[in-house]
MIZATI-939497 format. One record per residue (C-alpha): residue in one letter; x, y, z. Coordinates in steps of 0.02 Angstrom, whole numbers, plus 50000, padded with zeros to 5 digits. Example, Ala and Ser with C-alpha at 12.3 -4.5 7.8 and 13.67 -1.06 7.14 Angstrom:
% MIZATI-939497
A506154977550390 S506844994750357 
This chain:
% MIZATI-939497
X488805390551392 X489785379751513 X490095382451695 X490825399251758 X492625398051841 X492645398251994 X494155412052063 X494975411052232 X494785429152254 X492955426752248 X493225416252415 X493785431452521 X492385441052464 X491005428252478 X489775436852361 X488155432352324 X488955429252131 X490145416052207 X488765406252301 X487765405552126 X489295399552035 X489605388052176 X487755380652168 X487965377451987 X489375368952009 X488665357052140 X487315354252042 X488385347051902 X489345335852024 X487535329152066 X487245324451883 X488655317651859 X488595307651995 X486835300551953 X487535298051764 X489055287951814 X487855278351945 X486635273751791 X488205269051694 X488705257351807 X487045250251816 X486815248051634 X488545241551614 X488105228051734 X486555223451640 X487525222051480 X488895211351551 X487475200551627 X486625199351454 X488275196751364 X488565181751482 X486855174851451 X486905178451279 X488775168651281 X487805156551372 X486435150451242 X487755153851097 X488765139651181 X487155127751198 X486785132451011 X488635127850969 X488485110851064 X486915106750974 X487735109650797 X489115099350864 X488105085150907 X486725086750756 X486865071050661 X486565068750468 X485645053150419 X485955052450231 X485065039450105 X486275027850049 X488215030750072 X488805046750075 X489925055649954 X491635065450012 X490525083349966 X489035075550085 X490375071250233 X491095087550217 X489275096150219 X488755084450357 X490355089650458 X490075108950428 X488905108750579 X490035102950687 X491285117150616 X490135129950626 X489825125750817 X491805125450846 X491835142250774 X490565148750872 X491345140751024 X493135149750994 X492085166550990 X491025163451133 X492805158351228 X493455176551183 X491835184251235 X492155177651400 X493825183051416 X493295201351374 X491725200951497 X492875198351627 X494145209651592 X492955222751566 X492045219951735 X493715223451811 X494125238451713 X492425246551692 X491265244351840 X492585242951975 X493725258151908 X491945267151885 X491485264652064 X493215269852121 X493385285652033 X491545289952093 X492025286252260 X493705295252257 X493125310352175 X491315313452187 X491255307852367 X492985317952410 X492025334352342 X490655329152441 X491765329852602 X492305344152558 X490665353152543 X490385347152717 X491875355552790 X491365371652684 X489435371952763 X490405369252939 X491535382552928 X490405394252844 X489085391752988 X490495392753096 X491165409453030 X489525418753008 X489025413853200 X490605420953261 X490455436053158 X488855440553219 X489405436953401 X490975449253371 X489785463053313 X488535461453443 X489875464953580 X489435483353676 X490755495753686 X490875497653861 X491935479753854 X493695482453906 X495065482253789 X495795464753831 X493985456453803 X494035465753628 X495635460353581 X495405442953619 X493585443853507 X494635452553374 X495825437553370 X494335425653381 X493615431453228 X495385433053132 X495625413853167 X493755410353114 X493785419952953 X495465412752913 X494715394652940 X493275399952817 X494425405052679 X495435391352678 X493915378452690 X493135388752536 X494855388652429 X494995368552480 X493275364252414 X493495377252257 X494995368052220 X494105351652228 X492725355852122 X493965362351992 X494845345751999 X493255334651999 X492875344851829 X494595341251770 X494675325951789 X493165320451713 X494085325151551 X495475311851553 X495125298851702 X493275296351670 X493465295351490 X494945283551519 X493915271251601 X492655272851458 X493985270551324 X494745254151420 X492935247651411 X492845251851221 X494475244751181 X493895227851270 X492455226151167 X493195230050999 X494605219051028 X493545205151051 X492485211350902 X494165211250812 X494655192950868 X493005188450787 X493365198850636 X495045187150629 X494105172050666 X492935178650507 X494355180250392 X494925163250440 X493215156550401 X493135165650224 X493995152050147 X492995137750223 X491535148250177 X492095148149989 X492465130849989 X490825125750078 X489775136349953 X490405126649799 X489915109349900 X488315116249921 X488015123049755 X488595107149674 X487595097549795 X486025107749753 X486365103749561 X486425086049613 X484595087949688 X483885095749549 X484545083549443 X483905068849572 X482245077349594 X481945077149401 X482395060049385 X481295055249546 X479805064749474 X479855055349301 X480015038049385 X478525042849494 X477355047049351 X478135031349258 X477545020349412 X475925029949416 X475595026349235 X476065008249228 X475195004249409 X473834995749307 X474774987449162 X476534983949203 X476934970149338 X477644972649497 X479154961049467 X479884974149348 X479804987749477 X480274978849631 X481764986249725 X482024968749816 X482784959349675 X483244943449761 X481244940349757 X480354933549615 X478844940849669 X478134948849832 X476554958549887 X475074957050005 X473984940449985 X472484933950093 X472634917450183 X471014908750220 X471114901750397 X469864890550463 X469444894750653 X468264885650789 X466804896650736 X467104899150555 X468324904950441 X469244921850417 X470394931250300 X472074935950355 X473224950150287 X475094942150247 X476624950850142 X477094937150054 X478834932849955 X479164921449839 X481074915849774 X480854905849613 X482704897749629 X482534888949789 X480674888549799 X480724898449968 X478964904250023 X479014920250166 X477334924250252 X477514940550354 X475914944050461 X475774963450434 X474284976050420 X474644993950355 X473395000950482 X474114992450642 X475864994750596 X476524978850703 X477954967850620 X478014949950657 X479434936650620 X479104928750444 X478554912350427 X479564900750300 X478844886850173 X479614875350036 X478384876949887 X477804861549827 X476254866449700 X475364880449656 X473374877649577 X472194891149519 X470644887849615 X469064887849518 X467844900749541 X466364890049580 X467254883049724 X467424896149820 X466314911649855 X467714923849832 X468814927749672 X470564927949635 X470944912949740 X472304901049703 X472904884649829 X474764883249871 X475464865849955 X476864865450054 X478124853750125 X478104860450312 X476134858550321 X474844847150271 X473414850750160 X473324866450056 X473414884850077 X472194895550002 X472704912849971 X471594928049883 X472594941149761 X472184958949750 X471774956349567 X471584943549425 X473224951749354 X474144950149529 X473454932249541 X474034926949372 X475744934249408 X475874924049570 X475434908649475 X476614912949337 X478044914749473 X477574899449572 X477474888949403 X475694887349429 X474584875849311 X474024891049212 X475574900949187 X475684917049043 X477224918348965 X477714937148907 X479374936148802 X480424949348831 X480264962848701 X481574973948626 X480904991148617 X482624999848598 X482835009848430 X484025003248302 X484305021948266 X485505024748430 X486705009748416 X488625012048431 X489025010748245 X489925018648113 X488345031648085 X488395036448297 X490235037348288 X490115049948131 X488885059748217 X489865061948368 X491415066848304 X490615079848172 X489725086948318 X491015087748440 X492125094948314 X490815107748286 X490775112548454 X492515116148474 X492735123748301 X491595137048354 X492565139148536 X492345131248700 X491925148448771 X490025149048779 X489255149448941 X488215135849005 X488995123948874 X487985106448896 X486985114849022 X485835127348926 X484595115248832 X484135115748653 X482405117948583 X481515100148589 X480925099048407 X482605107848329 X483595094548445 X482415080048392 X482695085948193 X484515084448202 X484535067948280 X483305061348165 X484335068248008 X486035063448077 X485775045648115 X484905041847959 X486045033447840 X485345043247688 X485295059647764 X486915059347876 X488095065647756 X487035080147709 X486885087547887 X487985104347908 X488715107748077 X489675122748009 X488375135548002 X487685142248188 X486165150248103 X485675131348043 X486195120748206 X486535131948358 X487745125648478 X486475122148617 X485525109848497 X487085100148453 X487565098348625 X485715093548672 X485615082248523 X487375074148600 X486695069948772 X484975064448698 X486115052048580 X487095045648738 X485415044648848 X484505033948706 X485715021248687 X485025003848711 X486465002248835 X487375015448899 X489155018648865 X489705013749048 X488684995649010 X487354989249129 X488514975349181 X489884986449247 X488604999249327 X488704991449496 X490694990249487 X490745008849451 X489555013149583 X490455003949708 X492235011749650 X491445029149670 X491095023849855 X492835019949922 X493445029550058 X495055033549961 X495255043949813 X496605035549757 X495675018649778 X494205026649662 X495395030949527 X496335013449525 X494485004449531 X493685016549383 X495335013249282 X495134995849306 X493374997249247 X493435007849108 X494614994449026 X493404981849040 X492214989248934 X491974983448748 X492974991248636 X491675001548539 X491095008648716 X492705012648762 X493115021848588 X491645032548621 X491815037048800 X493765041448762 X493155052848639 X491865059248738 X492985061648896 X494405069848799 X493165083048737 X492485085148914 X494225087348979 X494435100548845 X492885110148900 X493105110549082 X494955117349036 X493955133048984 X492915133549129 X493395151649176 X492355157549016 X491135144549000 X490755141249195 X490705123649159 X491655115549287 X492065097449305 X490815096649434 X489605104349310 X490065092949201 X489735076449310 X487905083549359 X487605084649151 X488375067649098 X488315056649254 X486335051249221 X486865048849036 X488425039649044 X487975028849197 X486105025249153 X485545011749274 X484674994849199 X483114997349324 X482525015149376 X482275014849556 X482445028249692 X483995018549758 X484545021649581 X484185039549588 X485095042649745 X486555035949657 X486535048349532 X487735057749640 X488985043449629 X488755043549437 X489325059649441 X490795058449541 X491325043649421 X491205057849270 X492095068849372 X493645055949392 X493685051949212 X493965069349160 X494955075149299 X496035058549261 X495785056149075 X497545054449025 X497855040149159 X496315032649139 X496345029848953 X498205032648907 X498795019949027 X498365000849066 X497614994549223 X499104987149322 X498914967049341 X499384969149519 X498134980049569 X496764970749486 X497264955549581 X497624964549761 X495924972849734 X494954956049754 X496184948449880 X497034937549768 X498904942149759 X499404926449672 X498274927749519 X499084931149355 X497644935949226 X496974953349221 X495304956449215 X495254959749025 X495874942849001 X494704933849107 X493354941349043 X493494935348871 X494064918248924 X492314916649022 X491384923848867 X492174910148762 X491794897248883 X490184902548883 X489654904848696 X490944899548564 X489794911948435 X490114925848536 X492154924748545 X492444938348426 X491314950248532 X492274945348677 X494064945348614 X493704964648565 X493954968748737 X495844965548722 X495694978948604 X497234991848538 X496665007848610 X496865023948532 X496585040848554 X494645045448530 X494485045948330 X495115062448241 X495275069648409 X496755082948420 X497765084048557 X499115099248599 X500815094048624 X502215083748543 X502885067248576 X502245053348489 X500815062348433 X501625077748375 X500815094248364 X499265094148327 X497585106348318 X496385104348470 X494875106848340 X494255089648271 X493855096548091 X495665102448055 X496445086248117 X495655073147999 X493965070647914 X492965056047958 X493345040647877 X491835027447880 X493055013447872 X493905017448026 X492225012048113 X491894999347978 X490784987148075 X489064980648023 X487374989348132 X487394977448283 X485994965748303 X484994961648480 X485514940748530 X484724934748687 X486084928648792 X485474913448909 X486654915949033 X486414932849069 X484454931749034 X484624947948926 X484824955548749 X486544960248701 X487174968948556 X488214958748437 X489024958948276 X489694947448147 X491464938748163 X492224943148005 X491684961048005 X492404962248160 X494114956848115 X493874967047953 X493664980648061 X495024978348186 X496384975348038 X495724991347929 X495765002148089 X497434997448158 X498005000547993 X497495016847952 X498795031847957 X498715040148125 X498005026048212 X499155023248363 X498475007048450 X499025004648641 X499944989548678 X499134976048780 X499514960148858 X498984948748736 X498204931248766 X497644916648662 X495874922948653 X496404940848610 X497774934948479 X496434927448366 X495434940948339 X496994948848228 X497234940548057 X498854945747963 X500514953548040 X500844971048088 X500934984347962 X502144999047935 X501185011548046 X500604998048184 X501964992048313 X502054973648352 X501154969848516 X502004963948653 X501764946548709 X501454944148903 X503264938348927 X503914955348847 X503234965748982 X504474976449065 X504904971849262 X504934986249361 X505894980249495 X505524989249678 X504245000649597 X502524999249690 X501154993149592 X500185010249602 X501815017249531 X501555006049379 X499725008849371 X500005026649327 X501265024349217 X502665036649340 X504255043249277 X505375029149348 X506925038449394 X507485046949216 X506695061649134 X506595053448958 X505865036449008 X504375034948897 X502735031548964 X501935013848956 X500535020648842 X501565030848704 X501205026748532 X503085018648466 X503325015448282 X504635001648266 X505114987048351 X506744995248416 X505835008748488 X504934995648593 X506784987148638 X507385004548703 X505875008548798 X505984990748902 X507904992648933 X507565012948990 X506255006949106 X507094992349176 X508784999749211 X508095015349274 X507165005349387 X508664996049440 X509815011449463 X508625022849574 X507265014049634 X506205028349689 X504805026449786 X502875032949809 X501925041049958 X500275045349999 X499825060550090 X498845059750264 X498615078350284 X498455093550201 X500035105350187 X500165121750116 X501805127050054 X502765140550143 X504065143050007 X504185140749829 X505345124649840 X503895114949933 X502495106149870 X500665110349920 X499405094549936 X497785089150000 X497515073250097 X497565056650005 X498695062549863 X499885051749779 X501785059249775 X502945051849656 X504865048049635 X505075051449825 X506895051749878 X507795058050040 X508305076250052 X509845085450108 X508435096050219 X508325085950387 X506425079750404 X506065083350238 X505885072050063 X505985076449883 X504625071049761 X503565075249618 X501825081649603 X500675087949463 X502355089049365 X503155099249493 X504555094449616 X504875101149780 X505035097449955 X503855086550056 X503765085850254 X504105066850290 X502835067850438 X501385071150342 X501525056550221 X501545036450212 X502625026650117 X501705012050005 X502294994849992 X503514990949859 
């Protein structure tokens, strides 16, 4: 039940009930006044706390912006983005806190000051009216008592004056009473709208701040999704790296007593290094001082660094030139494991104590001491996993079986098969006597995960990875390039430097992975996931070290580039000008493949056929189907439906291991005659579409016989078309040079006339409409269907002026549209 209404009629009677009602209204006003005062006090506390929170948040945001990631080795693009994410977080927090400060300033004016004003103007006015009412009440009551105390003996004039005085006092009392009642009613009513309006403004200011924060959150959502993908990918890389690191750690612990330190040394520029104790003669005797010593056999440089692990103080290294090293006879000195060293810079001998007898033996061996022990290099790799006919057959059949069953299974190549089944499958598939009996069609015999695991194990157990040890560092450097375009160019170049068998196997595998990635919505195997699965298998380092393990992330990037740009990398030749420009030799005319062949021939004439195979006809992956028409024709995506596996297609003998003294390691070789037969037989098979390459004397010699009906004449170096003003980068990626019908450079041509026609088409189109290539400098999202969306560092081809001022027209991913001119930079042509 609320307050009872105050009637003006009650002011005339001034009854006790009226006075009671008046008291209740006054008490309510007092409670309201105290409540508003409390609201003001607590509101000020809220604003003060918000200011402190904003200050703390800004400090936190500044710390995030200034936080610096220190990563091992060079950072990938993903790691750079992740490292920069903290700065982005700080920016988002700072922006929100700026909004908070504006809200606090506005709310203080709209809330605290207005509430204080409301309390002063309304509650304060009601109190003033109450004072006036109480004053008039007392005055009226006193006047009334005086009037009633007058005697009847007083004359009429006095009585009339008294009557008038009482009447005037009564009128003033009634007027003050009614004004007070009116004021009380006004205050009670104003609470319903004016007071609530003030609080509503307060709420709106805070909710507006929250809404602006929500808008910031909506903007952050896209970045959040992108960053989560990168974090998931980095987590997967970490899992892979941790697993490899644990394996390496276990190997090091197991081999610490038997494996020489040289084989696990990370400082490859030194032949031998480790701790030795030097015998030093003092005035009062001799002492043994601990040194960290390093020896370089090629230059006979010997370094000594005074260092003790417990002290931690590093001194400047002393450098000497070694003259001789002799084992110290046991009977000539009290300590064990000693040997004498003479250097040019000092007279006399320096006596060192090794850490063990084996350690001394290794030092003597490295320094050509008088008692060296030579351990010839042994080849422990199994001959069952070489790139021969059986290996290709296994890969073809395995991939065909996987694709025949469909690429929709989740976790394809991620889910691992049972180890015993995988081992059994590899044992049967790589056995020449049992290979033909292995049936891949029945999933109940060989599960899909068993086949995928067998393929990964086969690639991992090759004596040398598909990407080869020789090119491993080049591929890693390519992945570390700052520009994505440069990465693609370098990987393209190095892939075409691979031996023929490696190239064919790699192309077959990457083509399959491209098809797997195309179904990533079903199998959840994105290109990044496939990179994690196959990076360590296709690019295994020659030496297992922590540095190599940290480079696994770059191996994954190389695999991602191969899969994403399969057509460009495997179906086009690397442009000669790019290869020379990349090395700072624009005047060079030989491409890297020819140079590699020439150097190999000069080193060892017996390896001529093996090296010349690098100038190879490049076909599609053997028996791999493709979608689409063109020179390939409409074919099925399933290997089994395309063509059976022909052993003659890969007719090469099982390679043997031959030691190459120039590289100081074993290399896989085959006979000259067999290689020649293999080239001729593979190039004459129906359906085999070789890719033309610039010929050199070394590459031509590997072919015996003229071209068959299904194999086109290979163009000589002088037959290559001239592209005119088109940039080297455009040539590199086989761009459309102004004609929609111009064939790609790597297209399979079926007659000499088609070669001539393509040459003429390229030359004429290049001379009539020289279109340019640009590289994007900033990301851009299309605002209309006629515009192109792109990211930074992407290449846009066939760029020409547009009718729209400030815009260009170009092609990206097969789509033609408008490009803002100030977002791109033309490449030199």
